[in-house]
N, C-alpha and C positions, 0 to 999 in steps of 0.2 A: 299492493294493492297494483292486481291485473291493468295496463292499461284500460287496453280491450274494451272489460267492465267498468272503472269510466268513466271511457265514451260514452255506452248502450246509457247507462247511468247519466249521465250531461244532458242526453238527445234527446234521453224519456222528458224530461226536468222542463229541456227545452219546447218539448213538444206540446207539454199542459199550457203554454202561455196560449193565452188569449190572443187571433189572429186580428191584424191592423186595418180596421178596414175601409174604405177605401171613402173619403170626406169625411174620415175624424181628426177632430183637431187636434194641436199638440195638445200633452200637459200643460201644466201650470211652469211658468222657468224657475218661479220660486223654487219652488219642490224638488222641480231637478237639482239644485243646488245643494240641499241639505246635508247628502251622503258629500260634501267635498267640504262645506261646513263645518262634518260634524268629525273628518278623517284630520282636517288642520288640529279641528282640539285635542282628539288625542293625540298628537304625536307632538303639540306645546306640552301638554302634562305628562305625558311616560318620558320626552328626551329634555326637549330645551328646558323645559323651569325646573326638572334636578340638577341638570347642566348647570344652570345657572346658578342653584346653590350651591354647589357645590365649589363654586367659580371663589362664590364669596367669602365662603369658608377660609379657602387657600391664600384670598388675598388679606384677609382677617388674619393667620397665622403668621403670614410672610410681618405684615406691618407691626405684628408686639412679640419678632422674635428681639432677642440681648444677650449683652455676653454670655456663657458661659453654657446658656443653650444646646441641648444637644440632636443636632440635626441629622436626616438624610437625605443628597441633595441624587435628581432624575438618572445620573449617571450611577450611585448605587452609593456612595464616598460616604463614609461616616465619620464625623466632625464633628469636634466641640464650638461653636460659638465663638471665635474673639474679638472681634470686633463688627458693627454695625456702621456702614456706611449709608450714602444717598443710595445706591441705586444696587449695590453690591455688598455681598458681606467677608469676613475673611473667619476660614473655617481653619482648627487647628488639626491636625489628623494624626500628626506622630509628631515625638517631641524632636522638637526645630523645628516641624515640618510645619509653612502656614501655605493656604496656596485663600484667588479671593475666585469668585465664584455672581454671576451676579442673583437678586436675587428669587426673579420666576426660578431659577432651580432647583430649587428646594422643594423636596416633596412634603416629607412630614418631617415632623417634630419629636423624638419619641419618647417614651414612657419617664423615663430617667430626670426631662429637661420637664419635665409635666406636672410632678410630685412637689420641686423645689418653691 
């Protein structure tokens, strides 16, 4: 859309507004806050709440890890859980190759371990 056309439409819209009259009382302050409250509610239900739900599911998945689960780390390393410790996990990524990673860096549990 052309910028000039948009400006003309905006100017025409603003011209339709009633002019402020001298001595007129300002609007109700509570009604002026309603749009801000609605914006905060929209942000909560669209952004914050789904993120909290996903974090809760991730924490539940991490707390239910056990030996033999196949996982993928946030770095993309695929492996099998060999041992679960307090704050970390030993992953077997190849024959005779084990690495220790922090539990929070486990991204997903793969489908092969979910079927068991």
